[in-house]
C-alpha positions in Angstrom: -47.0 112.9 122.0 -44.9 116.4 121.1 -44.1 118.7 124.1 -43.6 121.5 121.6 -45.3 124.4 120.8 -46.1 127.0 118.5 -46.9 129.8 120.0 -45.4 132.2 116.9 -43.6 134.1 119.6 -46.9 135.0 121.7 -46.3 135.1 125.0 -48.7 133.8 127.9 -50.9 136.3 129.2 -49.4 134.9 133.0 -46.3 136.8 131.8 -48.0 139.7 131.9 -49.1 139.9 135.8 -49.2 142.2 138.0 -46.3 141.9 140.7 -49.5 141.6 143.2 -50.6 138.6 141.2 -46.7 137.3 141.1 -46.6 137.0 144.5 -49.9 135.9 145.0 -49.0 133.5 142.7 -46.2 132.2 144.4 -47.7 131.9 147.4 -50.3 130.1 146.6 -47.6 127.4 145.1 -45.8 127.8 148.2 -48.4 126.6 150.5 -49.5 123.9 147.5 -45.7 122.9 148.4 -45.6 122.8 151.7 -49.3 120.6 152.0 -48.4 118.6 148.7 -46.0 117.3 146.4 -47.7 117.8 143.1 -50.9 119.7 142.6 -53.4 118.4 140.3 -55.8 120.3 139.0 -59.0 119.9 135.9 -60.9 121.2 132.9 -63.5 121.4 131.3 -64.4 121.7 127.0 -67.7 122.2 127.8 -68.9 121.7 123.6 -72.5 122.1 122.8 -74.3 121.2 119.9 -74.0 124.6 118.1 -70.1 124.2 118.2 -69.2 127.0 120.9 -67.6 126.1 123.8 -68.1 127.4 128.1 -65.1 129.8 128.7 -64.2 131.6 132.0 -62.2 134.7 132.6 -60.7 135.2 136.4 -60.0 138.0 138.6 -57.3 137.2 139.6 -55.0 136.1 136.3 -55.5 137.3 132.8 -56.6 135.8 129.6 -60.2 133.2 128.4 -59.6 129.9 129.9 -61.2 126.8 130.3 -63.3 126.0 133.8 -61.6 124.6 136.7 -59.6 124.4 139.4 -57.5 121.9 142.0 -58.4 118.6 143.1 -57.9 118.3 146.8 -56.7 115.8 148.8 -59.3 113.5 149.2 -61.8 113.7 146.1 -61.2 112.2 142.6 -60.5 113.7 139.3 -65.1 113.8 138.5 -65.5 115.3 142.0 -63.2 118.4 141.2 -64.7 118.9 137.7 -68.1 118.5 139.2 -67.9 120.8 141.4 -65.6 123.5 139.5 -68.6 123.4 136.7 -70.8 124.4 139.0 -68.9 127.1 140.6 -67.0 128.7 137.7 -69.7 128.1 134.6 -73.1 126.8 136.8 -73.6 123.3 134.8 -73.9 120.4 136.2 -73.1 117.1 134.7 -75.9 114.7 132.7 -73.6 112.2 131.5 -70.3 111.1 132.1 -67.2 113.6 130.4 -65.0 112.4 128.7 -61.5 112.4 130.2 -59.1 114.3 126.6 -55.5 114.1 128.2 -53.2 114.7 131.1 -50.6 117.4 130.7 -47.7 118.3 133.2 -47.9 122.5 133.3 -44.3 123.8 133.7 -45.2 127.5 133.2 -46.7 127.2 137.1 -45.0 124.6 138.5 -42.7 122.0 138.3 -45.1 119.4 139.5 -48.5 120.8 138.3 -50.3 118.3 136.0 -53.7 119.3 134.5 -56.5 116.4 133.4 -58.4 117.8 130.8 -61.8 116.6 130.4 -64.3 117.4 127.3 -67.9 117.7 128.4 -70.4 117.0 125.6 -73.2 116.0 128.2 -74.8 118.6 130.6 -77.3 120.9 131.5 -77.2 124.8 132.4 -78.6 124.9 135.6 -78.5 129.3 135.0 -76.8 132.2 134.0 -73.6 132.3 135.6 -73.5 136.2 137.0 -69.7 137.8 137.9 -68.5 136.8 141.6 -64.9 137.1 143.2 -63.1 134.2 141.1 -65.1 135.1 137.3 -65.0 137.8 135.7 -67.0 137.4 133.3 -67.9 134.5 132.0 -69.7 133.1 128.1 -70.2 130.3 125.3 -68.3 131.4 122.0 -68.2 130.0 118.3 -64.9 127.5 118.0 -64.4 130.1 114.6 -65.5 133.3 116.6 -62.9 133.0 120.1 -62.4 135.7 121.8 -59.5 138.1 122.4 -57.1 137.2 124.9 -57.6 134.1 124.6 -54.6 132.1 127.3 -52.7 130.3 124.1 -52.5 127.4 126.2 -56.4 127.7 126.1 -56.4 127.9 122.3 -53.8 124.7 121.9 -56.4 122.5 124.0 -59.2 123.5 121.6 -57.3 123.1 118.2 -56.3 119.8 119.9 -59.9 118.4 120.3 -61.3 120.0 117.2 -58.5 117.5 114.9 -56.7 120.1 114.6 -53.1 119.6 116.1 -51.3 116.6 117.6 -51.9 116.1 121.5 -48.8 117.7 123.7 -47.6 116.3 126.5 -46.9 119.9 128.6 -50.3 122.4 128.6 
């Protein structure tokens, strides 16, 4: 596994956060530091049989991302995955999700980790409408991903598609 990434100088969208967004992120991570020693999140690469992936654009951070979120105390990673897919994508699992990788997310904090699942067995329970958390969501062809896709999301999709070595860091 290689921890190196080649972004060709591209900066993560997180680097373009407003002052208020940076403050919100710092306060949130201060809360998590006090509440728990390590943070763990889940993300899902939901892939349909047309070669498309489901992506979300949040209201609080720039860029298109794989749906996901934090694993709460007392919650399994799969429970968190099911919850986040329901909330962010109106998608439910109809079969097992495959754990693809576990990544260290140094850009967020020195103790954050992300479990990435590949989801191919699912049902779409409805159209995802914008809400307080999700500004926009939709299906995108892997060959025609939206502008504003985060570099980390692009790297994960390249890894899944087989064109890139799986990294240790998000």
